N, C-alpha and C positions, 0 to 999 in steps of 0.2 A: 504493499499499499504506499510506504514512504517512496518507493521509486517512481510508482506513477504519479504520485502528487508533486513530487520534484521535477516532473517533466509536463506538467500543466502550469499555465499561468497562475500565479498567485493573485494578480491584479490585471485586469484587461486596461490598456492605456484609455485615457478619456481621449475623446474625438469629437470635434465641433460639429461634425455630419449627422452623428448616431447617439443615441443613450442606448447603451448596454447594461446588463447584467447577467451574473451567471452563478451559477451553482452545481456542483457535481456531487452526485451521490451514486454510489455503485448500486445496481439492481438488487444484488445480493452479496451481503460480505463473505457468506461462506464459499462461494465460487471463486473467490480470489479476485486479484486486481485485473483490470481488462485494459482495453487499447482505445478507450473514448478520448477525444481531444477537442477541443475549441480554440478559435483564436480570433482577435480583433487587432487588424495589421494596418497601421497606417500608411497610406501611399501618397506619392506626388500629386500636386493639385488638389489638395483637401478630399481626395478618394480615400475610400476605406474598404478593406478587403475583410470579409466575415466568413469564417470557417467552422464548420461542424464535421468531425470525421470519427469513425469506428473501425478499429483493428478487429477482424474476427478472431475469437478466442478469449482465453484468460491466463493469468499468470505473467510471469516475469518475460517471456518472449514477447507476448502482447504487448506489453508496457514498453518494451526496448523498441520494438518494431514502431509503434506509436511516437516515441520521440524522436527516431529517425525520420520519419513521415512529417511530423510536425515540422522539424528542421528544413526539410525538403520544400514544404509549401512556403514558408517564409522566404526562402531563397528564389523559389519560383516568382512569388509576389513581387518582389522587387524588379523582376525582369521585366515588368509591364505586360505580361501576357494575358491574352482573353482567357475567361473562365474556363472553358473547354479544351484549352491549350494547357493551362495549369494541369487539368485531371488527365489528360492524355500522358504526359510526362510524369504524373504520379502514378499511373498505371504502369508505366515502364518500369518506374523504380520498385513497385510492388513484385512484379513478374522477377526483376532482378534478385531481390530481396529473398524471395521464395527459392530461387534455384540456388542462391548462396548458401542459405540454411540447410536444403537438402544434401548439398554436397560436403557441409561442416558436420553436420550431426544428424543422420537419418532417424536416430532414435527418439530425438527431441521432438515436443509437440509442433506441429508444423503450422505456421501461419499463411493461409490459403486465400486471403483477400483482406480488403477493406473497403469501407463506404466513406463518401466525401461529398459535401456540399460546400460549393466554393462561390461567393458572390463578391461583387465589386459596385460599390454604390459610389455615383458621382452626385454630390449634393448641388454642383453648379447646373448640371444639365437635368438633375432630378432623374437619372437613369440609374437602374440596377439591372446588372448582366449576372446571369449565374448559369451555373451547370452543376449537374450532380451525376454520381456515379453510384448506383445501389443505395443511396440515402433518401430517405423520405423527403418530399418536397416541405418547404416551408410553409408556416400557416400565415394566411394574409388576412388580416383584420382592419377593415376600414383602409386607414393609409399606413397601417402598422404592420409590419412583417417581423414574425417570429419564426426562429431556427430551434427546432428541438432534436 
């Protein structure tokens, strides 16, 4: 649990374009830590990236993979790529990590995938572009968008 909590943001950055709140609660403490993550990533031009993801599985391998994917999303976000391009590159990384893991330790629990929702909101144009890979879509309530 300490590993997973150390890999998640302790606070999300304040951003003039969005009001955010977060709280992470594992579904069941008995199943161990998982690979869920979320982020608010400030981008150039007042834009902001909003991310929610989940690595399939539980335990140390899922948490470590989550940390690697979260770091990759931060790097990709700052390359100014469209959401679908970020997810395509993240998918390539998941494939690479799964192959790497199979070759290193065939007896270890295998990470078989991850889900992710990646959105970029531009408060100047009031445009929100998003892509998702296996993750449920956000909930839209009036002018409020929520990602769960």
